[in-house]
N, C-alpha and C positions, 0 to 999 in steps of 0.2 A: 720569495714568491714560489719558487720550486718546492720548498719544504712544505708550504701550506697546501699546494696542489697535491703533493704526495700524501699528506695527512687526510685531505678530503677524499682522495681516491681510495685510500685504505679504509676509510669509514664506509664507503659505498660498497666495498667488496662483499661483505656479508649479505647486504640487501640484494645485490645482483645475484649472488649465489642462491639466495632463497627464492627469488623470482624464477630463476632457471629451473629450480627443483619443482616449483608449482606448475610451470608450463610443461615440464616433462611428465608429471603425474597426470595432467589433463590429456596430453597427447597419447598416453598409454591406454586410455579408456575410450573405446569406440562409442559407447553410449553418451559419454560427456561431449564428445565431438559432435554427435548427432543433435544433442540438445542445444549446443551453442549455434550450430548451423541453422536449425529451425528457428530459434529465437532471433538470430541475425536476419533471417528472411522476413520475419514480422517487423523488425526494426526498419528495414529497407522500405517495406510497404507503408509503414506509418510516416516515415520521413518524406517519401515521395507521393503521399496521398493527394496533394493538390495537383500533381501532374498526372497520376494514374486515373484520378476521378476529379476533374475540375469542379470547384464549388459552384453551386447554383443557388442564388438567393443570399439573404443577409447572414443566415446561420449555416455554415458549411456542414454541420452535423445533421441537418434535416434532410432526409432522403427525398430526392425529386420524384415526381409522379408523372406518368405518361397520360396527359389529359386527353390526347386524341382517342385512346382506347376507352377512357372513362366516359367520354361523351356518348359513346354508343351503348353504355350501360354494362360493360364487362368489368366485374369486380374480382373474379377469381384469378389466381396466379396464372401466368402465361409461361410456358417453357422457353428456354433460351432461343433468342432470335438474333438477327444481325444488329438490331438497335439495342437490345438488352442481352449481352453475352451470357449472363447468369440467369436470365429470365426476370420475371417480376413476382412480387408477392401480393398479398391481399391489398385491394384498392390501388393496384398498379404502382406500387413503390419499386424503384429500381434496385434489384438485389445486389448487383455488382457494386454500386455506389455505397450501399449500406454496409457491405462486407469490408470494403477498403477503409472507409472512415470509422467503422466499428473497431478496427485494429487500434486506432488512437484511443478510443474509449476504453478498450481493454487494458492498455498500458496505463492510462490515467487511473483507472480503478485499482489495478493491482499495485502500482507503485505508491500512490498517495495513501491508500488504506493501510498497507503494510508499514509505511513510514510513520503514519500517525499512531497506529497501534504499538509499534516498536518503541517510539519515543515515550509514550505513556507507560508502557510496561517497564522500560529501563528506569525511569524516574521512580516509580513505585517499588519495583523490585530492588533497586540499588539502595533506596532509603530503608526499606524493611530489612534487607540483609546486613547492611553495614552497621546500622544503629540498633536494630532489634528492639527489645523492651516492649512496653505497652503499645507504642506507636506502630512498631513492626507487626505485632500480633493483630492489631486493629486493621491495618492495611491488608494483611493476608487473609483475614476472615472475610473482609469485604470482597476480596478477590475470589474466595471460595463461593461466595453467594452468587457472583456473576457467572462463574463456571457451572453452578448447579442448574442454571436454566439451559434448555436446548438452544444451541446457537442460532439456528435458522428461525425458530419460533420467536426468540427474543428480537432478532433483527427485523422480522415482520412487524412485531408490536411497536418497536421504536420508529420504524419507517412510517407507520400509520399515525403514531402520536405526534411526530414532529410537524409543526405548522409550515405552510408554504411561505408565509410572511412573518418575520419576527422583528419586533421592535427592540433593538439592542441599545443599552446604555453604554456607550463607548467609554465614558469617563470611569464607570465602575470597573470595566475590564482593565483599563490602564492602571487604576488604583490598586486592584488586586494583584496585578503583575508586579508592580514595584514593591508592594508589601511582601510578596513571596520572595522576590529577589533579595531584598534587604534581610529578611529572616533567614534565607538560605545561606547567604554570605556570612551572617553573624554566627549561625550554627557551625558552619564549616571553618570558622576562624580564619576567614580570608582577609583581604585588604580592608582596613578600617575606612580608608578614603572612599572606596566603592560603597561600603555600607552607609556612610554618611550621605553620599550623593543620592543613592537610591532611596534613603529615608526622607530626604528633602523632597525628592520628586513624588514620593508617596503622599506627603502632606499637601503638596500643590494639587495633585490630582484628586485628593480627598475633598479639598475645598471646592474644586471644580465640580465634583460629583454632587456636593451638597447645595451649591448656589447656582452653578451654571452647567447643568447636565447636558451632555452632548448625545442626543438621541438619533439613532440611525435606523431607518427601515430597511431590513435586509430580506430579499426574496431568494429562496433557494428552490431549485428544481427537484423533481422526484428522484433523479439520479444522485443529486447531492445528498438527499436524505438517506438514500441507500448507503452511500459511502460513509456518512456520519454514523449510521447504525452499525455498520460492519466494524468501524474503528472502536466504538464503545463495547462491542461484543468480543473483539479479537485481542485486546491487550492483556487479559488475565493470564493467558498461556505464557507470554513473554515474561511477565512479572514473576511467575513461579520459577521459571527456568533461571532467570538472572539472579533471583534471590538465592537459589541453591548454589550457584556458582560463586556468588559473593561470600556466602558462608564458608565455602571451601577455601577460597583464596585468602579470606580474612585471617585464617589461623596459620598461614604460612610464616616461616621465619623472617623472610625479607620484609613482611608487613610490620612485624614487631621491631625489626631493626630500623625501619623508616620512622616509626613512632618514637623510638628511643633517640633518634637523631634530631628530633624536634620538628619533623614535617607536619604540616597542618593536615586536617582531614581532607580538605579540598585537593591538596597536592597528592595525597595517598590515593584518593579515588581516581584522579585524572591520570596519574603516572603509573599506578600499579594495579588497582582494582579493575578498572575498565579494560585495559589491554589484555589482562589475563583471564577475564571472565566473559567477554562479549562474543567470542567466536561461536559457542553453541547457539546463541540467540540469532546470530547472522545466518547460520545454517538453517535454523528453523524458519527464519523470515524468507529465505530463498525458496524453501519448500512450500511455504504458505501462500506465496503470491498466486500460483495457479489455482489453489483452493478458493482464494478470495474472489478471483474472477468467476469461478464456477458458482459460488454463492450469489454473486451479483446477477449472474445470468439466470439463476433459479428464481430470484426475486422478480426480475423483469418478466420471466415466463409466467409467473403468478399474477402479473398485472400491477406489481408494486414498484417497479423500477422506472426506467426511462419513459418519457411520453411517447405516444404513438407517432411513428414516423421518424423517431430519433435513431441515429446510426449506432445501434447497440445489438450485438448478436443475440442476446437473450430476448430482446424486444422483437427482433425479426422472427424468431421461432415462435414467440407468443402470437404474432399475427398469422402464422402459418398453421397453427394447431387446428383451426376450424376446418382445414381442408385435408386432414388425415383421415382416411377411411370413409370418404364420402360415398354414399350409396350410388351404385351403378356407374362409378367412375374408377378406372384402374388406379392403383396406388402410385404407379410410375408417372401419372399425369402431373401430380403436384410434388413429386419426390424432391425436386431441386429446391423447393421453398424452405424445407427444414434440413435437408441433408447437407447443403453447402455451409450454412452458418454453424450447424452442429459439428461438422468436420473441422471448421476453423477453431471452434472452442476446444475440441479434443486435441488438436495439434498444439494450440497455445498452452494449455495446461500441461500436456506431455513435455513440451520444451522446458517449462519452468521446473517440472519435477526432475527431469534429467540434469538440468543445470544445478539444481539443489543437491543432487547426489555428487556432482563434480565438486561443488563447493565443500561438501562434507569431506570428500576424499582429500582435499587440499588443506583444509583448516583443522580438521579433527586431529588432535595430537595422539589419540589412541590408535589410529589406523594409518596416518599419513606416512609413517616411516616403515611400513611393512613392505 
């Protein structure tokens, strides 16, 4: 028993040493510490949002309105008061509530969009880089076509084009999933039992699609459409980076040694290719999270994002734009309506950029040992 514990402890020593080195690099950078601190503050706000701003109504993300002021016909924003510590915006929406719950919206947009784009980019870039040939060229030329379009313009077009209600054939999606799974395992020369099971499930779902289709009506909000559009626009950058890294790693001697020892393509990709090529993409993803939130806020500001009254910082600024530079009214009268959410967007994006620099300092092998 003691010998096993000694072996286990010895195997952990390199990992513990590596983690200590990473924490040391982070502690040596004041900007990295500032980024982590700012982002931690936003995490605390998001976690304790139900306590900081108790939900009102069925949907906690809908900003409550002060109907007492609305009844007397006051629509313009009101400066901070005892009842509204951040003041109100147009139509008497409570600014404090919108800013608190908008933090959750910002995390939701940033994390989900980056995760979706990163997954698509990894799959396409990994396949194009490792196998190459006609398939790889076709995938990368399609990637170049997507990159050729201006990102914000393409996101706007996709947001407008996506319907609010879609009728989805669930059987077709399941059928395509099992078909791709069986084909992928077959190409990668994986377990034949998994290939047989997925092939059988493909046949079953194909029969279900042909004779007993399962139709589901799916409604999506405007904010969901923005997130889908940003995912469809954001993946090509990851695909190009991961393809270049895979091409570099694929020519290394240990990859040739793995092939010579009889390792399958799936094992080589999972054990050697991904661990040695994914770090630049992770650095890129950490830097892109803030930019994604900024793009979503821009779409909301243009009226293509969240519905009116939804707790989203870009939507709040959109409702405040009508009161900027009003004739015969001092600018400071409505300054809180766009300055507070704008400051939150600035700090949130800044935190992710600083964190991205910290991740680069820790993971980038070219500069981490300097």
